[in-house]
C-alpha positions as CSV (number, residue, x, y, z in Angstrom):
1,M,192.8,205.0,190.9
2,R,190.4,203.8,193.6
3,T,186.5,203.4,192.8
4,K,183.9,203.0,195.8
5,W,180.9,200.6,195.1
6,H,178.1,200.4,197.7
7,F,176.4,197.4,198.6
8,T,173.4,198.1,200.7
9,K,170.9,195.1,200.0
10,T,171.1,191.6,200.0
11,E,169.2,188.3,198.1
12,W,169.6,184.5,198.6
13,A,170.3,182.7,195.5
14,G,170.0,179.3,197.2
15,E,172.8,178.7,199.5
16,T,174.9,181.9,198.6
17,L,174.2,185.5,199.9
18,R,174.7,188.1,196.8
19,L,175.4,191.6,197.8
20,L,173.2,194.1,195.8
21,S,174.4,197.8,194.7
22,E,171.9,200.4,193.6
23,E,174.9,201.6,191.5
24,E,175.3,200.2,188.1
25,V,178.2,198.0,188.4
26,Q,180.4,195.6,186.5
27,V,181.8,192.7,188.5
28,T,183.2,189.9,186.6
29,H,186.5,191.5,185.4
30,L,187.4,192.0,189.2
31,K,190.2,189.8,190.9
32,P,190.2,189.3,194.8
33,V,192.6,190.6,196.7
34,S,190.9,188.8,199.8
35,Q,191.2,191.6,202.7
36,V,188.8,193.2,204.4
37,I,189.0,196.4,205.8
38,T,186.6,198.9,207.6
39,D,185.5,202.5,207.1
40,S,184.0,203.2,210.8
41,D,182.6,206.7,209.3
42,A,180.4,204.9,206.7
43,A,179.6,202.0,209.3
44,A,180.9,199.7,206.6
45,F,182.9,196.8,205.9
46,V,185.5,197.0,202.6
47,Y,186.3,194.2,200.6
48,L,189.3,195.0,198.5
49,A,189.2,193.8,194.7
50,E,191.6,194.5,191.5
51,A,190.7,196.0,188.6
52,E,192.9,197.5,185.9
53,P,193.8,200.2,186.5
54,G,193.6,200.3,190.6
55,Y,191.3,198.7,193.2
56,V,187.7,198.8,193.7
57,Y,186.3,198.9,197.3
58,L,183.1,197.0,197.6
59,Y,181.2,198.9,200.9
60,V,179.4,195.8,202.8
61,H,177.0,198.4,204.5
62,E,175.4,198.0,207.9
63,S,172.0,197.5,206.3
64,T,173.5,193.9,205.1
65,W,175.1,192.9,208.4
66,E,172.1,190.6,209.6
67,E,172.3,188.6,206.5
68,V,176.3,188.7,206.6
69,K,176.3,187.2,209.7
70,R,173.7,184.3,209.1
71,A,176.2,183.5,205.8
72,I,179.0,183.7,208.0
73,D,177.6,181.6,210.8
74,G,176.3,179.2,208.1
75,G,179.5,178.8,206.0
76,H,177.5,180.2,202.9
77,P,179.4,182.0,200.3
78,V,179.2,185.8,199.7
79,E,179.1,187.6,196.7
80,A,178.8,190.8,195.0
81,A,176.1,191.1,192.3
82,G,176.6,193.4,189.3
83,E,174.9,193.7,185.9
84,D,177.3,191.6,184.4
85,G,177.1,188.4,186.6
86,T,178.5,187.8,190.1
87,F,181.8,188.2,192.0
88,L,182.6,185.7,194.9
89,L,184.1,187.2,197.9
90,A,187.3,184.9,198.0
91,S,188.4,184.5,202.2
92,F,185.5,187.0,203.0
93,H,184.5,184.4,205.9
94,E,188.1,184.3,207.4
95,E,188.7,187.7,206.9
96,M,185.8,189.1,208.6
97,S,186.4,186.5,211.6
98,D,189.7,187.9,212.1
99,L,188.5,191.8,211.7
100,L,185.6,191.2,213.8
101,V,187.6,189.7,216.6
102,N,190.0,192.9,216.3
103,I,187.1,195.2,216.6
104,E,185.2,193.9,219.5
105,G,185.8,196.0,222.5
106,N,188.5,198.1,220.5
107,S,187.8,201.4,220.7
108,N,190.3,202.6,217.9
109,Y,187.4,201.7,215.5
110,G,185.2,204.4,217.0
111,E,182.6,203.6,219.7
112,E,179.9,203.7,217.4
113,M,181.2,201.1,214.7
114,V,182.1,199.0,217.8
115,E,178.8,199.2,219.3
116,K,177.0,198.5,215.6
117,V,179.3,195.0,215.4
118,E,179.0,193.8,218.5
119,R,175.1,194.7,218.5
120,V,174.9,192.7,215.2
121,F,177.7,189.8,215.5
122,F,178.2,189.4,218.9
123,A,174.6,189.9,220.4
124,E,174.1,186.2,221.3
125,Q,177.2,186.4,223.3
126,R,176.1,189.0,225.7
């Protein structure tokens, strides 16, 4: 079974970036898979987590990307916030860095996704 949760807002808790969902989510039972993929149609990065009886896909939407970039650039932890606490996105920085390098200039992700990623994550290089 696959569950999708959508994180569209952020807040800072000290030096930690928290991803916030408008849905009611429970996160403390999750186990990290330490993998990030994309959903180009939704313009989102998707962090995979395990939960019985399957996987939870944590969608990190474009509305959060500016703060996600700030967290990556600063080496700040990123966590998902739920009603029951928080869940650290283990290996998020490494996975995102690898994925971003893959996406830059790669039309396999779709022109719109590449353009959005480059605008946020590679703007300083242009």
